[in-house]
N, C-alpha and C positions, 0 to 999 in steps of 0.2 A: 491627568491628575488621578492619584490613587483613590480608591473608595474610602480609605482611612482618612486621607487629607480632606477629601470632599466633605465627608460627614463632619469632621471636626471644624472645618471652616463654616459650614452651615450652622453648626451649634454655636460657634463663637459669635456669629451675628446676633443670635437670640440672646446669648449670655451678656453681650455688650449692651444690648437694649435693656435687659433686666438690671444690669449694674447701674445704668443711668438713673433708674428709678430710685436707687438707694441714696442718691445725693452725694455730697462732697466726701462722705466717709466710705464710699463704696470700695470694694476690693477690685483692683484692676487685674485682669487676666492677660499677661503678656503673650504675644504671638509665639514666642519660643516655647511657651508651656504646652503648646499643642503639636509639637513635633512628633511625627509618627513613630520615631524610634525610641521615644521616652515612654516610661510607664507613668501614667497620670494618677496621682493620689489627691483626693479632696477630703478635707477633714475639718472638724471643729478644732478649736485651739484651747488647750490648757496645758500645764507643764507635762503631764504624763503623755498627752497626745503629741506634744513636740518631741518627746523622747522617742516614741514609737516611729514618728516620721523620720527622725534621724537614723534609727536602726534600719528602716526600710531602704533608705538611700544607700546603705552599705551592705545590705543583706546578701546580694549576689554579685560577685566580681564581674565588672564589665557591663552591668545592667544599670541604666540611668533612670532614676526615679525622681520625678518632679513633684514636690509636695506643695499644695496650696492649702494653707490653714487660715481659718477665719471664724468669726462668731457663728454660733449655731444657726440662727435664723437665716443669715445670708448664705451659709452653706446649703441649707435645705432648699432655699429658693433656686439656687443655681443647679443643684442636682435635679430638682423637679423639672426645670426648664429643659435641661439636657436629656433626661431619660424619657420624658413624655414625648419628645420628638425622636426617640430611639437613636440618639446621637452617640457616637463612640468617644465622646470628649473625655470621659473619665473611665479609668480601668479599675482602681481600688477606691471604694467609697466607705467613709466612716458611717457607722449606723449605731443606733440604740435599739432597745427592744421594740419600741413602738414603730420606729421606721422600718425595722425588719419586716414586721407584719404588713405595713403599708406598701413598701416597695415590692415585697414578694408577691402580694396579692395582685399588684399591677403588672407582674411579669418583668420587673426591672432588674432582678438579681439572678445570678446563676446558682442553682443548687450545688452544694459542696459535698454531698454525701459520697460521691465516687472518689473525690480527692481526699476526703477525710479518711476513708478506708485505706487508700493507697499510702498515705503518709502518717497514719496513726502511730505506728511504732517508732518511726524515725524521729518524730517530734513529740512523743509522749502525749498525744492528744487526749488520752483517756484520763489524764490528771485534771482536766477542767471540771469544775464543780457542776453538779446537776442543775443548780439554780442558774448558772451562767449559760449552760447549754439549752435549757428550756427557753430562756429569753433570746437566744440567738437562732431559734428554730421557728418554723411556721408550718402548720398542718403536717407535722411529723417529719419535716425535712430540715436539714441544716443549711442555713444561709449565711452565717457569719462566723468568723473565728474570734473568740473573746479576747479583749485586751484588758478590760477592767470590770470588776463588779463594783458598783458605786451605790451608796446609800446616804440618805439625808439623816443627820443625827443632831443631837443637842450639843452645842458648844456652850460652855459656861465658865465664867470666871470664879473659880473656887475661892479665891481670896475675898472677893466681894460678897459671895454668899456667906462665907464664914464671918466676915465683919458684920453682916446684917443679921446673923444668927438664923439663916434660912436653910432648910433642907432642899434637896433636889425635888422638883415638882413631880407628882405622880399622876396628874390629870391635866387636861386642857385648862380647866378652871384654875388649878394651882399654878400652871405656867403663866397664865395671864396675871394672876395676883402677884407673882414674883416679879414679872416684868414691870408692873406698876410700882412695886416697892423699890426696885433698883433704878427706876427712871429718874433722871436729873437733867438740868439744862446742859451739863457738860457731857453726859453719857446717856445714850438711849437705853431703855430697859431691855429691849430685844430688837434685833434686826428684823426687817420685813423686806422681802424681795418680790415686788409685784409688777415688774415690767412685763407686758404681754410679749409673747404667748407663753414660752416655756417656764419662765420664773413664776408667773401667776399660777399656772396650773400645778407646778411643783408644790407651792405653798398651800394652795387651796386643797390639794389632795389629802394632806394630813387632816385637816378639819372635816373634809367630806367623808373620810373613813373612820373618824372617831366620834364626831357628833352626828354627822349625816349617816346615810345608809349606802354610801357609794354613789357612783355617777349614773349607772344604768341598771335596769332590771335584766332578767335573763333573755329578753327579746330585744335588747338594745334600745328600749324606750328610756328616755331621760327620767331620772328620779331625783336629780339634784335640785329641783324646784319644789319638792314636797316639803312638808313641815320641818322635817329633820334637816333637809338640805338648806333651807332658808336659815335655820338656826346656826348651821355650820358657817355660812358666810357672814352672819351677824357676829359670830364669835371671832372670825378673822378680822372683821371691821373693828371690833373692840380691841383686838391685839395691836392694831396699828396706832392706837393712841399712845403707846409707849415706844413707837418705832423711831428710827433715825429720820432726819430730813431727807426728802427726795425718794422715799420708799416706793412711790408709784412708778418711778422710772429706773429703779434699781434692779439689777440682775446679780448673778453670782459674783462678778468682779467687784461691783460696788459694795456688796454686803461683806465680802471678804476683807476689803480695805477698811470698812468700818470696824471690824473685829481687830484687825492688825493695828489700827491707829487709836485704840482705846476709846473708840466712839460708841461702843455698845457693850453691854455686860454679858449678853448671851444671845442665843438664837439658833434657828434651824439652818444648817448648811451641809453641803456635800462632804463626805469623808475625804475626797481627794484634795480638799482645801486645807486639811488639818496641818500638814507639814509646813505650809507657808505661814500659817498663823503662829506656829511654834518656832519659827526661824528668826533668830535675833537680827539677822541681816535685813529682814523684811518687816518684822513686827515689833512694835513697842510693847506688846503684851506677851512676848515669848516666854514660855515657861509658866504662865499664869492660867492657861486654859486647861480644862479637863473635858471629857466627852462622855456621853451616855446615849442610849436609845431615846428617841422622843417619847414623852409620857404617853402611855396607852398604846404605843407602837403605831403601826400603819403609816409611817413616813415612806416616802417614795424610795423604792429600790429598783435598780436597773443593771443591765449588763450592756456595755458598749464594746465595739470591736470593728472589724473590717470585713467587707463583702466584695464580691467581684461583680461588676456591672454585666448584665446579660448582653449588652451591646458592645462590649470590649472586643477589639480585634486582636488583642494580644494573646499569647499562649497561656491558657488557664493554669497549667501546671506551674509555669514560671510565676504567675501572679500569686498562686497559693503558697509556693515556696518562699516568696518574699514576705508574705504575712506571717507564715509559720516560723520562719527564721527570726524575724524581728521579735516575736512574742515567745520565743523558746524560754525555758526555765531560767537559764543563766542571765538573759537580758531582763526577765521579769524580776529576778532577785535584785539586780542592779537598780531597777526602777521602783523597788518596793516602798520607798519612802514617799513616793508621789501618787500611789494608787493603792487600792485594795485588790490584791492578786486574785484572779479567778482560778488559779491553780491551787488545789487542796494542800499540796505539800508545802507551799509557801505561806498560805494563810495560817496554818497551824504550826509553823516553824518557831520554836522558842526564841531563837536568836533575833529573828525579825520582829517578833512581838516586843522584845526588850528594846530594840532600837526605835520602834515606831509606837509611841505611847497610845495612839488612837486605835490600834488594831483590835484590842479586846472589845472596846465599845462598838467598833464597826462590825465585828463578827456578831455581836448580840443584836445590833440594829438590823443586820441582814435577815436574821431569823424572825424578827418581828415586823419587817417591812412589807409593804404592799406595792406591787408593780402597777403602772397605769393599766386601765382596762385593755384587754387584748383585741382592741378594735382598730383595724388598719386606718380608719379615718379619724382617730382620736385627736391627732394634732390639727387636722383640718377643722374639725368642729371647735377645737380649743381656741382657734383664732377669734371666733366671736364670743365663745363662752368667757374667755379671759377678759375681754373688753367689757362685757356685761358685769362680771364680778368687780372690775375696777370702778364701774359706774356706781355699783352698790356701795363699795367701800368708801368712795369719795363723796357720797351723798347726792350724786347727780340723779339717781333714781332710787326708789325704795327697793329694798332687797328682794321682796317678793316679785315686784314688777320686773326687775332686772333678770331674775332667774327664770321667770315665766317666759320672758322674751328670748332668753338663751335656749330654753327648752324647745320653744316653737321653731327657732332657727335650726336647731340641731335635728329635730324630727323632719323638717322640710329637706334638709341636706341629705340625711340618711335615706329618706324615701326616694329621693332622686338617684341614689346610688344602689337601689334595688333592695333595700331592707323593707320590712313590714308587709311582705306580700301575703 
């Protein structure tokens, strides 16, 4: 048995056991997906990522790419299991800015600097925005090739605001007041997406950076439980009074559907969802939404893209060419309606801005956005922070108690990881 097949079969046993813990909705990994002659891609799933996966499958003639696309949390679980055991199960891995930091710190990703220099001219890699490159790097080294710059922004029904005689909100307080004014039994005043972990942290991030003082101090000590942090989560709790039903278990898909089905008047959502909300084939509210940066800025901004596993047995040049070919300018122009391009030439293209009504607002939101803290363990601590936030929002615990508990758990975890020496 080859080392590649041996490693992949060992990894499959662990992945199968992990998948069993997900229950009936688990993602099954077929045996054929682990064939040694295939390139293995694992990715989160939304329309733009489905597009990139399709382009990778046809990037190089005669090269077989198997794409496994799934919800973000399930993908992260499988990647962690495989890479922590140094298995060669996956070759190309979808990453976002926070996972770049986490995976790179753990030694799970191959640095791309040499390949970047080698293929820079062929694929015009110098056209990627500085913001995208910063979020795809760690400790001064490049670890991912950007596919999208994404940002959370305000979706709002201009017709409903006009009918109510209401202007765009300019602060968190005005946002809450507008949501309350637009709220009705038939239509929520504003969506709220608080399913742990990713959705909760995304939404809380805006409050923590406008009302609060951020998540951590300069020494990575939690400050989200100080007076300002508690007020931030109290404000989030107040906002949910005008939210759609089921907000505590809603993530991006559920909140997008609420906007599409005329079940919410406005809310904070990713720019990559704008096209589907504006599509008459998918949305009852098509043509009625407009977009703007979130009041006071500081909504989450990220870059996502693709990295090469440090444990892949495949040719790194081939893997890089697959990623670079898939995300070259012509393909990115074709996908422009599904994403915010990380290439400067496309984001500023007048024709694309005319075709994609959300581009100007997305560009402004990127300028005012705030990434997650550059802490490799941010998603790990986010697992229990998000659950404490939900306990506060649902009234299971007082907000101060919940955030103090989260801070204590965070400090204990980070101390165990070598912080605070």
